[in-house]
C-alpha positions as CSV (number, residue, x, y, z in Angstrom):
1,X,-1.4,17.1,12.6
2,X,-4.9,15.7,13.0
3,X,-4.7,13.9,9.6
4,X,-1.3,12.5,10.6
5,X,-2.6,11.2,14.0
6,X,-5.6,9.5,12.3
7,X,-3.5,8.1,9.4
8,X,-0.9,6.7,11.8
9,X,-3.5,5.0,13.9
10,X,-5.0,3.5,10.7
11,X,-1.5,2.3,9.5
12,X,-0.6,0.7,12.8
13,X,-3.7,-1.5,12.7
14,X,-2.0,-3.4,9.9
15,X,1.6,-3.3,11.1
16,X,1.3,-5.7,14.1
17,X,3.4,-6.1,17.2
18,X,6.9,-7.4,18.0
19,X,8.2,-10.2,15.8
20,X,11.8,-11.6,15.6
21,X,11.5,-14.7,13.4
22,X,14.8,-16.1,12.1
23,X,13.4,-16.7,8.7
24,X,12.3,-13.1,8.3
25,X,14.9,-11.1,6.2
26,X,13.7,-7.9,7.9
27,X,14.8,-9.1,11.3
28,X,13.4,-7.9,14.5
29,X,10.4,-5.6,13.9
30,X,7.9,-3.9,16.3
31,X,4.8,-2.0,15.1
32,X,6.2,-2.0,11.6
33,X,9.6,-0.5,12.7
34,X,12.6,-2.6,11.9
35,X,15.7,-2.7,14.2
36,X,17.8,-1.0,11.4
37,X,15.3,1.9,11.1
38,X,15.0,2.2,14.9
39,X,18.8,2.4,15.2
40,X,18.8,5.4,12.8
41,X,16.7,7.2,15.4
42,X,18.1,5.7,18.5
43,X,21.8,4.9,17.9
44,X,23.1,1.8,19.6
45,X,19.6,0.4,20.4
46,X,19.2,-3.3,20.5
47,X,16.3,-5.8,20.2
48,X,15.3,-5.2,23.8
49,X,14.9,-1.4,23.2
50,X,13.0,-2.1,20.0
51,X,10.6,-4.4,21.9
52,X,10.0,-1.6,24.4
53,X,9.5,1.1,21.7
54,X,7.3,4.0,23.0
55,X,4.3,5.6,21.3
56,X,6.3,8.8,21.0
57,X,9.2,7.0,19.2
58,X,6.8,5.3,16.8
59,X,5.1,8.6,16.0
60,X,8.4,10.3,15.4
61,X,9.7,7.6,13.1
62,X,6.6,7.4,11.0
63,X,6.3,11.1,10.8
64,X,9.9,11.8,9.9
65,X,10.6,8.8,7.6
66,X,7.3,8.7,5.7
67,X,4.8,11.5,6.3
68,X,7.3,14.4,6.1
69,X,9.4,12.9,3.3
70,X,6.2,12.6,1.2
71,X,5.3,16.2,2.1
72,X,1.9,15.0,3.3
73,X,1.4,18.2,5.3
74,X,1.3,20.1,2.0
75,X,-1.0,17.8,0.1
76,X,-4.8,18.2,0.2
77,X,-6.8,16.4,2.9
78,X,-7.6,13.0,1.6
79,X,-4.6,12.6,-0.6
80,X,-2.2,12.7,2.4
81,X,-3.4,9.5,4.0
82,X,-3.2,7.2,0.9
83,X,0.2,8.6,0.0
84,X,1.4,7.9,3.6
85,X,0.1,4.4,3.7
86,X,1.5,3.6,0.3
87,X,4.9,4.8,1.4
88,X,4.8,2.7,4.5
89,X,3.7,-0.4,2.6
90,X,5.8,-0.1,-0.6
91,X,8.3,2.6,-0.1
92,X,8.6,6.4,-0.8
93,X,9.5,6.1,-4.5
94,X,6.6,3.9,-5.5
95,X,4.1,6.0,-3.5
96,X,5.3,9.2,-5.2
97,X,5.1,7.5,-8.6
98,X,1.5,6.4,-8.0
99,X,0.6,10.0,-6.9
100,X,2.2,11.5,-10.0
101,X,0.6,8.9,-12.3
102,X,-2.8,10.1,-11.0
103,X,-2.2,13.4,-12.7
104,X,0.9,15.2,-11.4
105,X,3.4,14.2,-14.0
106,X,6.0,11.5,-13.4
107,X,9.6,12.3,-12.4
108,X,9.9,10.4,-9.1
109,X,10.4,13.6,-7.1
110,X,7.8,15.2,-4.9
111,X,8.3,18.9,-5.2
112,X,6.2,22.1,-5.4
113,X,4.9,21.3,-8.9
114,X,3.7,17.8,-7.9
115,X,2.0,19.2,-4.8
116,X,0.3,21.9,-6.8
117,X,-0.9,19.6,-9.5
118,X,-2.1,17.0,-7.0
119,X,-4.0,19.6,-5.0
120,X,-5.7,20.9,-8.1
121,X,-7.1,17.5,-9.2
122,X,-10.4,16.0,-8.1
123,X,-9.3,14.3,-4.8
124,X,-11.7,11.3,-5.2
125,X,-10.4,10.6,-8.6
126,X,-6.8,10.9,-7.4
127,X,-7.4,8.5,-4.5
128,X,-9.2,6.0,-6.8
129,X,-6.3,6.1,-9.3
130,X,-3.6,5.6,-6.7
131,X,-5.5,2.7,-5.1
132,X,-6.2,1.1,-8.5
133,X,-2.5,1.3,-9.4
134,X,-1.6,-0.2,-6.0
135,X,-4.0,-3.1,-6.4
136,X,-2.8,-3.8,-9.9
137,X,0.8,-3.9,-8.7
138,X,-0.1,-6.3,-5.9
139,X,-2.1,-8.5,-8.2
140,X,0.9,-8.9,-10.5
141,X,3.4,-9.9,-7.8
142,X,5.1,-13.1,-8.8
143,X,2.6,-13.8,-11.5
144,X,-0.3,-13.4,-9.1
145,X,0.7,-16.2,-6.8
146,X,1.2,-13.9,-3.8
147,X,-2.2,-12.4,-4.6
148,X,-3.8,-15.8,-4.4
149,X,-2.5,-16.2,-0.9
150,X,-2.7,-12.7,0.5
151,X,-5.0,-10.9,-1.9
152,X,-8.0,-10.7,0.4
153,X,-6.2,-9.0,3.2
154,X,-4.3,-6.7,0.9
155,X,-7.5,-5.6,-0.9
156,X,-9.1,-5.0,2.5
157,X,-6.3,-2.6,3.4
158,X,-6.5,-0.8,0.1
159,X,-10.3,-0.5,0.6
160,X,-9.8,1.1,4.0
161,X,-7.3,3.6,2.4
162,X,-9.6,4.4,-0.5
163,X,-12.6,5.0,1.8
164,X,-10.5,6.9,4.3
165,X,-8.9,9.2,1.8
166,X,-12.4,10.1,0.4
167,X,-13.7,10.5,4.0
168,X,-10.9,13.0,4.9
169,X,-11.5,14.9,1.6
170,X,-15.2,15.3,2.6
171,X,-14.5,16.4,6.2
172,X,-15.2,13.0,7.8
173,X,-12.8,11.0,9.9
174,X,-11.1,7.7,9.5
175,X,-13.2,6.0,12.2
176,X,-16.2,6.7,9.9
177,X,-14.5,6.4,6.5
178,X,-17.4,6.0,4.2
179,X,-21.1,6.0,3.9
180,X,-22.3,2.6,2.5
181,X,-23.9,2.6,-0.9
182,X,-27.7,3.1,-0.8
183,X,-29.2,-0.2,-0.4
184,X,-32.2,0.9,-2.5
185,X,-29.9,0.9,-5.5
186,X,-29.4,-2.6,-6.8
187,X,-26.1,-3.3,-8.5
188,X,-26.0,-5.6,-11.5
189,X,-23.8,-6.4,-14.5
190,X,-23.0,-3.3,-16.5
191,X,-23.3,-0.8,-13.6
192,X,-20.3,1.4,-12.7
193,X,-19.2,3.9,-10.2
194,X,-17.9,4.2,-6.6
195,X,-20.5,1.8,-5.1
196,X,-19.3,-0.8,-7.6
197,X,-15.7,-0.2,-6.4
198,X,-16.8,-0.8,-2.8
199,X,-18.6,-4.0,-3.8
200,X,-15.5,-5.2,-5.6
201,X,-13.2,-4.5,-2.7
202,X,-15.6,-6.3,-0.3
203,X,-15.6,-9.3,-2.7
204,X,-11.8,-9.3,-2.9
205,X,-11.8,-9.0,-6.7
206,X,-9.9,-6.6,-9.0
207,X,-11.3,-3.1,-8.6
208,X,-12.3,-1.7,-11.9
209,X,-15.4,0.4,-11.1
210,X,-17.4,-1.6,-13.7
211,X,-19.6,-4.4,-12.4
212,X,-18.6,-7.7,-14.2
213,X,-18.4,-9.9,-11.1
214,X,-21.7,-11.8,-11.4
215,X,-19.9,-15.1,-10.8
216,X,-18.2,-13.7,-7.6
217,X,-21.5,-12.4,-6.3
218,X,-23.2,-15.7,-7.0
219,X,-20.4,-17.6,-5.2
220,X,-20.7,-15.3,-2.2
221,X,-24.4,-15.6,-2.1
222,X,-24.2,-19.4,-2.2
223,X,-21.5,-19.4,0.6
224,X,-23.7,-17.3,3.0
225,X,-27.0,-18.9,2.1
226,X,-28.6,-16.1,0.1
227,X,-30.7,-16.5,-3.0
228,X,-28.2,-16.9,-5.8
229,X,-29.2,-14.4,-8.4
230,X,-25.9,-12.5,-9.1
231,X,-27.5,-9.2,-8.1
232,X,-26.1,-7.0,-5.2
233,X,-28.7,-5.3,-3.2
234,X,-30.4,-5.1,0.2
235,X,-29.6,-8.7,1.2
236,X,-26.1,-9.1,-0.4
237,X,-24.7,-5.7,0.9
238,X,-25.2,-6.5,4.6
239,X,-23.7,-9.9,4.2
240,X,-20.5,-8.2,3.0
241,X,-20.4,-5.7,5.9
242,X,-21.5,-2.8,3.7
243,X,-24.5,-1.7,5.6
244,X,-24.7,0.3,8.9
């Protein structure tokens, strides 16, 4: 329950408030809940009732439609939050397929075998694999054109999910999702590892875990007035929000 409460709060930061734009095919939506979904839980409800949706109703809908259907209560701490956020953002089927692709076999169904295999894997590797697949999927949308427009915001959300999942797996909370990489460890071309992933996410570039983003680092350094050397360290990390 504690993981669900934290995960829901994190998801709702990205879902926004009430919108009812005539050009939006989803129609009236409040806190990520469409009128169609709301009516499944509150038969006969209209736009006014959706606009006045309560915290309790929001919690019930997200729990029953996403958390419970993905069996997040049965997955290991740290896997539950990414699976939940993926389901909200891209649907149950895609979220389950990303979980299974991380090492639980792929059949599109989340049953006891998937849960067991997922819980037996290294949680950090599973979280990284799911987030990498999610980013790759988003980067490919409509030949990458949507990524050019929305990619920075999308990558920020996935970065939060990646850090949050690893935080929960290590007994931390989502309000303190990760410990920044040690600023004494300079990152340069050819380096690899989790610190490189954090750097790539902050830069809004494809997350590979292998540092090949010298040009992106140089561009960022020039934009914020730092010495342009292509190295990420004690000056570049704080400028990207990666230091305390």
